[in-house]
N, C-alpha and C positions, 0 to 999 in steps of 0.2 A: 504493500500500500504506500510505500515511501514516495514514489513518483506522483501519485494522485494527491497525496497530502501536500506536497510542495506546490503543485499547481493550484490546489484549492486555497492554500495560504496566500498565494499571489493574487487570487481573486477575492481576497478578504472574506473567505468563508471561514469564520473563526469558531474555535471550539469551546468546550465547557471547562476544561481544566484551567484553574486560576492560580497564578502565582500569589505569593503573600502580598506583593505590591498591588496586584489587581483586587485582592480581597479588601485591602484598605480602600482602594478606589471605589469599591461597591458601597462604601458607607457615605460617599459624597452626597448622594441624592436618593431620596426614597422613591418608591414606585409611583407615587402620585404627584411628584414634582415635575416641573417643566424646565427646559434649558434656557428659557427666555421669559421675560415679564409680559403679562397680558396688558395690552394697551388700555388706557382709560376710556378710549372711544369705542371699545369693543366689548361684547358679551360672548361668553363661551358656554356651550351646553353639550354634554355627552349624549350621543345618539347611537342607535343600532339599526342595521338594515341587513337584508339578506341578498346574496348574489344568486344567480340562477342555478347554482349547484347546492343551494340550501345552507351555505356557510354564513353564519351571522358575523358581520363585520361591525367593529366598534370605531366610532369616529368622534371628533370634536367639531361642532358646528360653530363657526365664528360669525357674529352678526354685528353690523354697524349699529351703534346705539341710537343714531338718528333715525334708524329704521326705514320704514316705507314699504310699499308694495311693488310688485313687478320688478324686483331687483335682479341684476345679473348675478350669476353664481359660478363658482369655480371649484372643481374637485382637485385635490392635491394629495400626492403621496410620494414617498421616497425619503432618503436614499434606500438602496437595496440593503436590507438588514437593519434598518432604523425603525423608529416608532414615531407616532404622532406627537409625542412630547418633545421631539427634536426638530429637525429642519422643516418638515412639512407643516408643523404647527406654527413655527415662526413665520413661514410664508403666508399661511392662512390669516394669522394675526395682522400682518401688514396689509394684505389685500382687503380684509374687512375694514381696516382703518381707512381705506381708500374708497369705501362704499360698496364693496362686493360682499355677498354671502359666500363664505368659504368653508369647505368641508375637508379637514385633514383626517385621514383614516389609516388604521392599521390594516395591512393586507391580510388575506387569508393565512391561517396557520401561524400568525405572528402577533406579538403585542397582546392587546386585550381582545382581539378577534378570535373566533373559534376555529376549529379544524384540528384533527388529529391524524398523524402524529404532529408534534410541534416542529416549527422551523423547516418547513418545506416550501419551495417556490416552484412556480410553473409558468411557462410562457402563455398558456391558455388561461389558467385561473387568475393570474395576476392582471392580465388584460381585462378579463371579465370583471374584476374588482372595480376598475375604473367605470365600467358601464353600470355596475350596480350603484355606484355613487351618483351617477347621472340619473338613474331611476329615482333615487331618494330626493335629490335636489329638484327634479322636475315635478315632484308631487308636493313640494313645500308650498304652503299658502302664500308666502311672501316672495316667491321666486317666479320670474318669467321663464318658462321652460324653453322659450325661443332664444334665451340669452345664456347659454351654458358653455363653459370652457373647461380646459384641463391644464394643470401644471404638473409635469413630472420631473423629479429630481434624481440625478444619478441613474441607477439601474431602472428606476421607474420612469425615466425619460423615454426609454425604449418602449415600455408598456404603454405609456401615454400616446406615443405616435401610433402604435399598433391599434389601440382602442379607438383613436380618432379615425383611422382608416376604415374601420368596419362599422363604427357607430355614427350614423349620419346626424344624430341629434346634437353632436358636439360642433360648435360653430367656430372655435379657434383653439389652438394648442400651443403651449410653450414648454420648452425644456431647459434645464440648467445642468451643467456638468454631466451630460447624457452618457450613459453606457448602453451598448447593445449587448445584453447579457447572453443571448444566443451566440453571437459572434465571438465574444471573448472566451466563452466556455468551449466552443467548438474549435477555435483556431489558436487560442492563446493571444497574448498581446502582440499586435502588429503582425499577426499571422505566423508567429514563431513556432507553433506546435507542428511537429512533423507527423506524417501519416502513421509512422511506427509508434510515436508517443500517443497519438489519438487512439490507436487500436489497443495499446497497452492499458490506457486509462479506462476505456470502455470495458475491457475484459475484467479489470479489477473491480469496477463498480457492478458489473453483471454478476460476478461471483459473490460480491458482498450482499446482493439481494438474497441468496440462499441463507447466509448467516443471519440477516435481519429477519427472514421468515422463520427460521428455526428458533431464534431468540424471542420473537414476538415484539421486538422493538428495534428501531433503527440505530445504527452506530453513528456517533458524532465524532469528528476528528478533533485533535487537540487545537487549542486556541492559537491561531496564527499571530495575532497582534500581541499576545502575551510573550512571544519569542522575539519581539522587536529589539534590535540592538544597533550599535553604530555602523554595522556592516549591512544593515537592511536597506533595500531600495528607498530612495527619498520619498516616493509616494506612500510607502508603507508607514514611514515615520509620520507623515502628514495625517494618515488615517488614525494612527495612535494618538496624535496630538488632539484630535477631535473626540474620538470614541472612548479613550481610556483616561481622560483627564476631566477635571471639573468643567471644562469648556462644554463638552457634549455628552458626558457619560450619562447613561440611563439604564437601570437594572433590567428593564424589559427589552432593551435593544439587543438583538442578536450580535451585532458587531461589538457592543460594549461588554457583553456578559454571557454569551452562549455560543451556539454553532449551528450552521446548516447541517442537515444529514449528510453522511458520507456519500450517498448516491444522488445528491441534489442536482448535480449537473447533467444527469442522463437526458432528460427531455430537452434541455437547452442545447445539447450537442446534436440534437436530431431535428429540431423544429425552429427554423429561422423566423425571427420576429418581424423584420421589416420588409418582407417580401412585397407587400402591397402599399408601400409608403406613398407611391404616386397617387393613390386613391384618396389621400387627404385633400388634394386639390379639388375644387377651387377654394376650399376653406384655408385661411391663413395659418402659417406656422412661424413661430419665433424660436430660434435655437441660440442658446447663450452658453459660452464656454470660456474658460480661463486661458490666457495666452500661454502660460507655462504648465498647464494641466497635462498630465500623462495621458488623459482620456480625450484630449481635444480632437483626435482624428475620428472618433466616433461621430462627433457633432459635424465635423467637416464633411465626412462621407455621407451622412444622412442628408445634409443640406444639398449635396451634389445630386443625390438620387431623387430628391423630392421635386415636384413641379411648383411653379408659381401659383399663388403668391407665397413667398418665403423670405425670411431674413435671418442672417447669421451675424451674431454680435460676439466679438472676441474681446474679453476684458483684459486690458494691459496688465502684465505682471502677475496676474492671478493664477493660483494653482487650483486643483480640483476641489478641495474641501473649503476654499475661501467662499465658494458659492453656497455652502451649507448654512453659514450663519453670520458672515461678516457684513454688517449693515452698511459699511462704507464701500463695499465691493459689489454686492448684489444690486442690479439696476432696477429697483422696485418702481421708480418713476417710469421707466421704459415699459415694464410689465403692465403698469396701470394704463398708460396710453394705448398700448397694444390691445388690451381687452376692452377698454372704453370704445375704441374705434370699431372693433370687430364683433362686439356683443351688442349690436344696436337693436 
C-alpha cells in the first residue's frame, strides 16, 4: 500500500492517526465553533435537506438582515475535505452581507451531513449535493428561484462546474482555487502518474475492497498532513498552515482531523468530471485562481475548455489556500458584481 498512501498524501487525503502536536491542535476549537466571525449584517440558521439519493445534508443558511423577498441565492461548498464552518461558511457570510441568500453545506458523508461509511467522496454524489442545495434554495419563500448561482471552492470547484453543466436551473457559477478531482486522482499532478503507477494503485485499492468487506468497515490511511516537515512540498506546508493551525482547524474537517477511505479515489480515477463543461454555456462562468497556486493549471485548463461567456481572474502573488480565507486576497467585490449582473 506504500505507493497509494504516498499518492493519497499528495492529494491531501489525510488520515486518522494524530501526533501529540495534532492532539493539542484539536483543542483549539470545539465542534460548534467557526473559523470566522459572523457579520453583524447577517443571520445564520442551521438547515437540513435531502439529495436524490436520500442522504440528509446539513447546511448553514446565511441571510441578509435587511431581508426582503425574491432575493438571489447562492449554494456554496468546499474545499475538498473541509466543512461549512471553514471556507464555505466564510464565503456565505460575505455574500449574505452583500445581499444574497447563501447556503454553505457539508457534502454527503462528511461534517454534520449523513451517509455511511464516513469520509467518502464521489464525482456523482458530490455533484448531486450541489443540485440538492439548489432544490432547497428554490423552495425558500424569500428566494427567487430564477436567481440561483453556485460557488465552488477547491475540489468543489470541479463539482460546481459539473453540477452547472447538467442542472439548467443554475444561472451562473464561480470557482476559486479549483481542483479537478477526477483528473488529479487519475493522472497525478501535471499528468505525472505513469500507466504502471495507475495500474498498481488501482490493483491495491481493488484488493483493499476485499479487506474492507471482510472487516465490515473501510480502512483509513495515516494522516498525510501530520507527517509534514521541512522537506515536504511547499503546497503541503500551505495546507498544514490552514488545516492544522488555529487559522483553519476544525475537528469535523477531514483535512484537519480525519481521513478519506483508502479506496476513495476509485470512482474519481474512472469517471471524468468535466466532460460536458461546454454545456455550461450560455450561462456565465467566473474562474479565480492564485498566480502562485500549484493548482492554477486546473483553472486555466477549465477556462480553455469552456465556451463563452467566461472569465478567468489570476490573483497576483496568491497561493492556493490564500483563497480559502484571506479577506485581502479573495475578490469578494468581483464575486458580488458577477452575481448581481448574472442573477437578474
